[in-house]
N, C-alpha and C positions, 0 to 999 in steps of 0.2 A: 299608719298610727296604731292600727289594731294589734299588729304583731308585737311591738315593744310593750304595749299595754298588757296584752295577754301574758307574755312571758313574765313581766314583773308581778302581775297579780297572781299568776299561777304559782310562782315561787313563794310569794308571800302567803298564799293560801295554806301552806303547810304549818304556819305558825298559829298555835292556839293560845299562846301566852307570850309575854314579853321575852326577848332573847335572854338566855341565861337561866330561864325557868326550867320546869320539868318537861315541857312539851317539845315535840320534834319540829325542827325547821329544815327547809330545803336549801341545799347548797348545790348550785349548778357548777360543775367542774368542766372546764374546756381546755383542750390543747390546741393552740393556734399554730398554723403553719409558719415555718421560718426558713424553708428551703432544705431542711434536713429530712430525708425520706423516712416515712413511718409505714412499714409494711404489714403491721399487725395491730390489733387493738391494744392500746396501752393499759396497764394495770396501775391504778393509783391507790395509795394507802394514806389515810388521814389519821394521825395518832393524836388524840386530845391529851390535855395535861392529866386528866383522870378518866378512867373508864376504858372501854374496849376500843381497839383500832377499827376503822371502817375501811373496807376495801371495795373497789368498784372498777368495772371495765368501762373504758370510754369507747364509743362506737362512732362510725361515720356512715351510718345507714339511712339517714334521713328521718329516723324515728325520734320523737321528742325525748330528751331536750335537744338532740341534734337537729339542725335546721334543713340542711341540704345534703343529700347522699354524695359520697365520693368527692367532696370539695376540699379534702385535706384538713378539715377541722373536726376534731373528735370531741364528743361530749358525753357526760353522764350526770347522774344526780345522786346525792347522798342525803339521808335524813339524820339529823343530830340536834342536840340542844347545846352543844359546845360552841364557843366563840373563838377558840385558839387551837391550832393544829400544827404538828410537824408533818411536812408533806414529803413523800417519796413516790417515785414512779418507776415501774419496771417495764422495759421495752426490749424485746429480742434477747431476753435473758440477762440484761444489764440493768442494774438499779441506779437511779439518779436521785440525789438529795436536793430538794427544793427549799430547805430551811423551814422557817415558821411563818405562819400568817395569822392575822387576828382581825376580827370585826369589833366595832363598838357596840355597846349595849342597845343603842337605838336602831341598829341594823335589823331589818326584817327580811327583805329579799337580798340574797347574797350570791355573788359570783366568785369563783376561784379560777383565775386564768393562768394557764401554764404555757411556757415557751421553752423549747429545747433548741439550743444553738451552740455549735462547737463543743458538744458534750456537756454543756452546763444547763441545768434545769432552773428556771426562774419561776417562782410562784407568787402571784399577786392577788390579794384579796380586795374586792370592791363591793359596794352596795349601791344598786341602781338608783334607789329613791333618794339617796343623800346628795348625789351630784357633786361629790367632793373627791379629791385625789385619793386613790386607794392606799392602804397601809401594807407594808411588806417588810420583812426582815431579811438580812443577808442569808443566802444559802451557806451551809457549812460543809466541812470536809472538802476543801479545795474549790468550792464554788466562788462565783464572782457576784458582787452586788448588782441588783437589777438596774437597768437604765432608768434615768429620771423620767417621770411621766410628763409628756408634753402634749400639746394640742394637735400634733400631726396625726392624720387618720391612719393609725397602725392597726395590725390584725389583732390587737389585744382587746378590742371592744366588741361586744355582741350587740344584737338588735335590742336587747333589754337594757343596755347600758350606754347607748349613744346619747350624748347631751345635745341640746339645741346648738346648731351651727350657724356661723355668719356666712356671708356670700363668699368669703375666701376659703371656706372649708374648715376653718378653725373653730373650736368650741367657743360659744359666746362667753364673754367675761362676766364674772359675778359682780352685780351691782347692788346698791342699797335698795333698789326697787324690789319688793317681795311679791309682786303680782304674778310673775312667771312661776315662782315656787308655789304660791297658793294654788294657781291653776293646775300645776302638776299634781299636787295632793288631791285636788278635787277630782281630776280624771282618774287617779289611782283609786280613790274611794268609790267612785261610780263603777269602775271596772271590777273591783272586788265585790261590790254589791250585786252586779249583774252576774258574775261568776257564781256567787252563792245561790242566787235565784235560779240559774240554769241547773246547778247541781241538785237543788231541792226538787225542781220540776222533773228532772230525769229520774230521781229516786221514786217520786210519786208515780210516774208513768211505769217504771220498772216493777214496783210492787203491785200496782193496780193491774197491770197486764198479766203478771204472773198468776194472780188470783182468778182473773176472769177467764183465762185460757187454760188453766191447769187440767181441766177435764177434756181438752181438745188436742193436746199435744203430749208426746212422750219423748224422752231423751234416747238417742241412739247409743247403743253400747260402744265402749272404747275397746279396740282389740288389745290383746296382750302385747307387751312391749317387745318380747322376743318370740312370740308365737305361743302355741299351746303349752301349758304347764307353767308359764310365767304370768305375773299379775299385770293388769293394766294400770294406767296412771290416773284413773278416775275413781279409785275405790278406797280412798283413805290412806292410812300409813302402812307401809310394808317394810319389814325388817329383813335386811340382808347381812350376812356375816362374811368376813374375809380376813385372812391373816394380816397383821399390821404391815408386814413387809411388801404385801401385794396391793394394798389399798390405793395408793396414789396412781399406779398404772391402770388399775381397773377403773378407778373413778374417772380418769380422763376420757376413756373410750365410752364409758357408760353415759356421762354427761353429753358427750358429742352425739351419741345416738338419740338421746332424749331431745336435744336442741334442734334436731332436724324438723320437728313438728310442734315444738313447745318453746315458750319462754321458760327460763329456769332460774329459780332462786337457789343458790348454792351456799350452804352454811359450812364454813371451814374453820378449823382451829387456826390460831395465829401463825403457827410454824409450818403450815402446809402451803406450798406454792399453788397459785391459781393455775388450773389447766388451760391450755390453749384449745379453743373449740371454734367451729363454724356454726352459723345459724343462731338460734335463740331469739333475742340476745340472752346471755347468761349474766345474771346479777349476783354478785358475791358479797356476803356479809360475814364478818368474823366476830360478830357479837355473840356473847355467851348468855346474855339475859334473854329469857323466853319472851318477856314483854316487848323487848326491842325487836326480836325476830318476828313476833306477831304483828307489830306495827308496820314493819317493812312489808310483810306479806300482804297485809290489808291494803296498803298503798298500791302495790303492784296489781292487785286484783281489780282495782278501780280503773286501771289504764287499759286502753284498747290494745289489741294485738292477739297473737296466737294463744292457745290455752296455756295456763300457767301450771308448772309442776315444781316440786321442791325436792332437793337432794341434800341430806344432812350427813356429814362425816363426823362421827364421835367414837372414840376408842371403846369406852365402857360406860355407857349412859346408865343412870339409875332408873329403877322401875317407874318411879313417880314422874321423872322427866319424860320417859317414853309415853306415858299416859297423857301428859300435857301436849306433847307433839301430836298425838292421835286426835285430841280434842280440837286442835287447830285445823285438822283436815276433815271436819265434819260438815258435809261430806267431801267438799272440794277445798283446795286442789289435791290431787294425788301426790304422794311423797314416798321416797325411799330413804330409809335410815340405814346407812352402812356403818357397821361397827365390828369390833373383834369379839366381843362377848355380850351375851344377852342375859339379863336377870331371869331367875326362875319363873317370875310372874308372867313373862312374855315368851313368845315362841318365834323363832326366825322362820320366814317363809322360804328363803333361799340361802344355801351355803355355797360360797364362791371359792373356786380354786383357779389360780392363774399360773400358766406355764408358758414362758417365752411369748409367742404371738397369739396364744389361744387362751380361752377361759372356759371353765365348765361350771354351769349352774346346776346344783343338785336341788331339784324341786320335788314336790309331792308326786309328780307324774313321771319321774325319771330324770336322767341327766340331759341338759341342753348344752350343746357345744357351740362356742362362738369363736370367730376368728377376727383378728384386728385388721381393719382397713384404714382409710385415711381419717384419723381422728374419730373413729366410731367402731362399733362391733356389728358383725353380720352373723346370722345363724348358719351353722353348717348342717345341711340336710343330708342324712345318710341314704 
């Protein structure tokens, strides 16, 4: 009982105001197995009726919100205050249209369940605490309407959304007796309270421990990402420049290198495809609002895992925007801003040139030559 309760309360913990308000809510996105092989992490894009599209990678590595590694179920989480989305998924270079999904105003914890069968993507919105059939609209552009929701135990239901079952394995029918519903809300409230209490206690211990031990410990330095002459990923914001025609190729291998030892938040424009990388995981946002990017960054920093780094791709950012990015990195996590032009108020740390399978980083300490390997760069030592 603890796992469903934790998933439901953890998803609901993202909400700081009623849905539809200005605060972020968590949406758990899951791709359920249907027999069609999935050889790489799917890329899902949620396009609200207004505002920026949200892109995320679904993983099957056992890290939350994924439950078990290599079980064929891929999961990810998005933060948003929207209740309606157009859903698309890119897999192995092919894009699938899942149509539109929508949650009601009363929905707090939200699931978006995806199934891919015979080339057709079906997207289904559900709300665990409501215990009612989910709402979904038909996929467009050649898609087929989703199958009717029945009580049979299909792979469409996560631990957070499994309703009470009868001895026959079917969901218990809804009756006029509200005791079960009231008990569910009671457990949900108790779980949310316990989660909040634990979070507050952890913050108190973290801040208290930091003050009491600050004179007894020091932080080990982080080595340069590509060796001497290049910056580390623990020293704030670093500006790198590269010609626009070389940025996508360089970005893929750069992110792949960083993801070997870091989680990565990758900020991309809407028209740039997500790179395929190993490790990480790599979280992708296409938000242009600095407030939204900061909120996503703050959420990722609270989660367990390898150190977090951020990579931003922008063509010609303004000086004030670069300053605000730098303030987000004060002092952690480290970040690289890859752009084509830098305002006069700022200075690039590295100038990048890409030629076929190699790249040259022009640094203050001289050129650093890199060669492409499997989704990453390696330094060439002369």
